[in-house]
N, C-alpha and C positions, 0 to 999 in steps of 0.2 A: 283125584286125578293122579299125577305122578309127583315125584319130588322135584324141587326147583332145579336140580342139576341134571335132570333127565331129558332136557330139551335137545333140539338139533345141534346146539353149539357144543354139547359135550361129546358129540360123535366125531368132532374134528381131531386129527392127530395132534400131539403136543408140538409146540413151536420148537424149531431147531435151535440149538445153542447159538448165541451170538458169535459171529466170526466163522462159523462152520462153512457157510457159503463161500467166504473169502478163501478159506483153506482149500476147498474143492476146486475153486477156480485156479488157484496157484498150482495145484497138482496137475490140472489139465493143461495149463499153459506150459508148465515144466516138462510134462510128458511129450507134448507136441514139439517143443524145442529139442528134446532129446532125439526124437525121430528124425527131425530135420538135420540134426548134427550127424546122425548115423548115415543118412543118405548122402550128405556132403562128403563124409569120410570115405564112403564107398566109391563115390565118383572120383575123389582124389587118388584113391588106391588104383582104380582102373587107369587113370591118367598116367601115374608113375609107372605102373607095370607094363602097359601096352603102348604108351606113347600117344601123341595127340591124334595122329591119323586114325589109328584103330579105335581110339576112344570116340572120336566124332562119327566114325562109321557105325559103331555099335549103338551110339545114341540115336542117330538118324534112323537106323533100322528098327530100333525099339519104338520110336515115335511113329514111324510109318505103320508098324504092326498095330499100334493102338488106334490110329485114326484111319 
């Protein structure tokens, strides 16, 4: 028949290095946090530049367009 290492178990990809999943998860969480930070910074910039009235009008118009 075949050699002992030629069974279905040898077709599996090698196991990932220990801690690699933790690193990928940390990168994903960090990236999501960075995006949230950018959105908050943009909202703050709009607030400072346009004042509260224009900011809330823009926000409500954007939400109305989405929904």
